[in-house]
C-alpha positions in Angstrom: 178.2 137.2 29.3 179.0 136.9 33.2 175.7 137.8 34.1 174.2 134.9 31.7 177.0 131.9 33.6 176.1 133.7 37.4 171.6 133.3 36.4 172.9 130.0 35.7 174.3 129.0 38.5 171.7 130.3 40.8 169.1 128.0 38.4 171.3 125.2 39.5 171.6 125.6 43.0 167.9 126.5 43.6 167.2 123.0 41.7 169.1 121.3 44.0 167.6 123.1 47.3 164.1 122.2 45.5 165.2 118.4 44.9 166.7 118.0 48.8 163.1 119.3 49.9 161.2 117.1 47.7 163.4 113.9 49.1 163.1 115.2 52.9 159.4 115.7 52.1 159.2 111.9 50.6 161.1 110.8 53.3 159.2 112.1 56.4 155.7 111.0 54.8 157.4 107.7 54.5 157.9 107.6 58.1 154.8 108.8 59.2 152.7 105.6 56.8 155.1 103.6 58.7 154.6 104.0 62.0 150.9 104.6 61.3 151.1 100.5 60.2 153.4 99.6 63.1 150.8 101.3 65.1 148.1 99.8 64.0 149.9 95.9 64.1 150.6 96.7 67.6 147.1 97.5 68.4 145.9 93.9 66.1 147.9 92.7 68.6 146.6 94.2 72.1 143.3 92.5 70.9 145.1 89.4 69.7 146.3 88.9 73.5 143.2 90.2 75.4 141.5 87.2 73.3 143.4 84.5 74.4 144.2 85.6 77.7 140.1 85.8 78.0 140.0 82.4 76.3 142.5 80.8 78.6 141.0 82.1 81.8 138.0 80.9 80.7 138.5 77.1 79.7 141.1 77.4 82.9 138.0 78.3 84.9 135.9 75.4 84.0 139.1 73.0 84.2 139.6 73.5 88.0 135.9 74.4 88.9 133.6 72.1 86.7 131.3 75.3 85.6 132.3 78.4 83.2 132.5 81.6 84.5 129.9 83.5 85.7 130.7 86.6 84.4 134.1 89.4 83.6 134.1 90.8 86.9 134.3 87.1 88.2 137.3 86.1 86.1 139.4 89.5 86.4 139.0 88.8 90.4 139.7 84.9 90.0 141.8 84.7 87.0 143.7 88.0 87.6 142.1 89.4 83.9 143.6 93.0 83.2 143.3 95.0 80.1 142.7 98.1 79.5 138.7 99.3 79.8 139.4 102.7 78.1 140.4 100.8 75.0 138.4 97.5 74.6 135.3 97.2 75.3 134.2 92.6 76.7 130.9 92.1 75.9 130.4 88.8 77.9 127.7 86.8 77.6 127.4 83.6 79.7 125.4 81.2 78.8 124.6 78.3 82.5 127.5 76.8 83.8 128.0 74.5 81.5 127.6 76.1 78.1 130.8 78.2 76.7 129.9 82.0 77.3 129.8 83.8 74.5 132.5 86.9 74.1 133.0 89.7 72.1 135.7 92.1 71.9 135.4 95.9 70.5 138.5 98.0 70.2 137.1 101.8 71.1 138.8 104.5 69.4 
């Protein structure tokens, strides 16, 4: 009879270990999903920040100089626009001195 009780004890311990492993694995998965979500939101926020900075610089140039900036390099040189060119590609198409330029920002990944 002791032999069977000892086996029963072993099964209970094995179940506890198994349950602990499952809870640990689920916790790790949830943490990784949360980190992924936070990283995605940070990337979106950086792109929105770049869009706002670029629009602000374009409008500032128009207000000060009376013309829209002729190029992205002009904005960087005269208005201090800085962004990570390894992360974002900015397509800047000037449409003339008195027409708002077309700006497209693409995330590189």
